[in-house]
C-alpha positions as CSV (number, residue, x, y, z in Angstrom):
1,X,114.0,65.1,107.5
2,X,116.4,64.3,104.6
3,X,118.6,67.3,104.0
4,X,121.2,67.7,101.2
5,X,123.1,71.0,101.0
6,X,123.6,72.8,97.7
7,X,127.4,72.3,97.9
8,X,127.0,68.5,98.0
9,X,125.1,68.5,94.8
10,X,128.2,69.1,92.7
11,X,129.6,65.6,93.2
12,X,129.5,63.4,90.1
13,X,126.1,61.7,89.9
14,X,125.7,58.1,88.9
15,X,129.4,57.1,89.0
16,X,130.4,56.8,92.7
17,X,129.0,54.1,95.0
18,X,126.5,55.0,97.6
19,X,127.9,56.4,100.9
20,X,127.6,53.6,103.4
21,X,129.8,53.0,106.5
22,X,130.6,49.5,107.5
23,X,131.2,48.2,111.0
24,X,132.6,44.9,109.8
25,X,129.3,43.1,109.3
26,X,126.6,45.8,109.1
27,X,126.4,48.7,106.7
28,X,124.5,52.0,107.4
29,X,124.3,55.5,106.1
30,X,126.7,57.9,107.8
31,X,125.2,61.0,109.5
32,X,126.8,64.2,110.7
33,X,124.7,65.9,113.4
34,X,125.3,69.3,111.9
35,X,125.4,68.7,108.1
36,X,123.1,65.7,107.7
37,X,124.3,62.8,105.5
38,X,128.1,62.5,105.2
39,X,128.5,61.8,101.6
40,X,130.7,61.8,98.6
41,X,127.7,61.0,96.4
42,X,124.7,62.4,98.3
43,X,122.1,62.2,95.5
44,X,122.7,58.5,94.8
45,X,122.7,57.7,98.5
46,X,119.4,59.6,99.0
47,X,117.8,57.8,96.0
48,X,118.8,54.4,97.4
49,X,117.6,55.3,100.8
50,X,114.2,56.6,99.5
51,X,113.6,53.6,97.1
52,X,114.8,50.8,99.3
53,X,113.5,51.9,102.7
54,X,110.2,50.2,103.3
55,X,107.7,52.8,104.2
56,X,104.5,51.6,106.0
57,X,101.6,50.9,103.8
58,X,97.9,51.3,104.2
59,X,96.4,48.1,105.7
60,X,94.2,47.8,102.5
61,X,97.3,47.4,100.4
62,X,98.4,44.2,102.2
63,X,98.2,40.8,100.5
64,X,97.8,37.5,102.3
65,X,101.5,36.7,102.1
66,X,102.4,39.9,104.0
67,X,100.9,38.4,107.1
68,X,99.7,41.8,108.4
69,X,103.2,43.3,108.3
70,X,102.8,46.9,107.2
71,X,106.6,47.5,107.6
72,X,107.8,51.0,108.0
73,X,110.5,52.6,110.1
74,X,109.9,52.8,113.8
75,X,111.1,56.4,113.9
76,X,108.1,57.4,111.7
77,X,105.9,56.9,114.8
78,X,107.5,59.8,116.7
79,X,110.0,61.6,114.4
80,X,107.6,63.1,111.8
81,X,106.2,66.6,112.2
82,X,103.4,67.2,109.6
83,X,103.2,70.9,110.6
84,X,106.7,71.2,109.0
85,X,105.6,69.3,105.9
86,X,107.5,66.2,107.0
87,X,106.3,62.8,106.0
88,X,107.6,59.2,106.2
89,X,110.5,58.5,103.9
90,X,110.7,55.4,101.8
91,X,108.7,53.5,99.2
92,X,106.1,50.7,99.0
93,X,108.1,48.9,96.3
94,X,108.3,46.0,98.7
95,X,104.6,45.4,98.2
96,X,105.2,44.7,94.5
97,X,108.1,42.2,94.9
98,X,106.0,39.0,95.2
99,X,103.6,39.9,92.5
100,X,104.0,38.5,89.0
101,X,106.3,40.9,87.1
102,X,104.4,42.3,84.1
103,X,103.9,45.8,82.5
104,X,101.2,46.7,85.0
105,X,103.5,46.0,87.9
106,X,106.3,47.8,86.2
107,X,104.1,50.9,85.8
108,X,103.1,50.7,89.5
109,X,106.8,50.6,90.4
110,X,107.4,53.7,88.2
111,X,104.6,55.6,89.9
112,X,105.8,54.6,93.4
113,X,109.4,55.5,92.6
114,X,108.3,59.0,91.6
115,X,106.2,59.4,94.7
116,X,109.1,58.1,97.0
117,X,111.6,60.6,95.4
118,X,109.5,63.7,96.0
119,X,111.5,64.7,99.0
120,X,114.3,65.5,96.5
121,X,111.9,67.9,94.7
122,X,110.7,69.5,98.0
123,X,114.4,70.0,99.0
124,X,115.0,71.7,95.6
125,X,117.6,69.1,94.6
126,X,115.6,68.6,91.4
127,X,112.5,70.1,89.9
128,X,111.2,66.9,88.3
129,X,111.6,63.1,88.8
130,X,111.1,60.6,86.1
131,X,111.1,56.8,86.5
132,X,110.9,54.3,83.7
133,X,110.6,50.6,84.4
134,X,111.8,47.8,82.1
135,X,111.4,44.1,82.6
136,X,114.9,42.4,82.3
137,X,116.3,39.0,82.5
138,X,113.9,36.1,82.4
139,X,111.2,38.3,83.9
140,X,113.1,38.2,87.2
141,X,114.3,41.8,87.4
142,X,112.8,45.2,87.0
143,X,115.2,47.9,86.0
144,X,114.1,51.3,87.1
145,X,115.7,54.2,85.2
146,X,115.7,57.3,87.5
147,X,116.2,60.8,86.0
148,X,116.2,64.0,88.1
149,X,116.1,67.3,86.2
150,X,117.0,70.8,87.4
151,X,114.9,73.9,86.9
152,X,117.0,74.9,83.9
153,X,116.4,71.5,82.3
154,X,119.9,70.1,82.9
155,X,120.2,66.6,84.3
156,X,120.9,66.4,88.0
157,X,121.1,62.6,88.1
158,X,120.5,59.7,85.7
159,X,121.0,56.0,86.5
160,X,119.4,52.6,86.6
161,X,118.5,50.5,89.6
162,X,117.7,46.8,89.7
163,X,114.8,45.6,91.7
164,X,115.0,41.8,92.0
165,X,111.8,39.8,91.6
166,X,111.0,36.4,93.0
167,X,109.7,34.1,90.2
168,X,106.0,33.7,90.5
169,X,104.6,30.6,88.8
């Protein structure tokens, strides 16, 4: 389960890079066995993890080009305890990447981003999540504006994320 402590939430949101440790060739999130994610910018790191981790999809959502690959993280098969309210982390934004980018796909991406970021609401990092998609470039990029709001209405996080699109003729 993704856990971010209250003390970590005071770091400046949106300015620092995500917290990734590099082994020379491979980057990965750094985890402390006691405190969870080791971070200087925990909210940004959590958002990146939740948006860009490919959660398994329902078989009915697959298209021909997916070749039956439902994706998902192997740990979801044994590390999830639904009795504790746990569920797989990640998004199905990967399903949209090979579709022609248009306002309908942008709206689907917004809905999926809000769904994927709900662990931040359940963890009480924010009380609401808003995602707004805008088609940028020559229809080759979707910019997702992500806004998290606290109970008192103050912004917890606000930034844009680019999701690259392959050109579809």
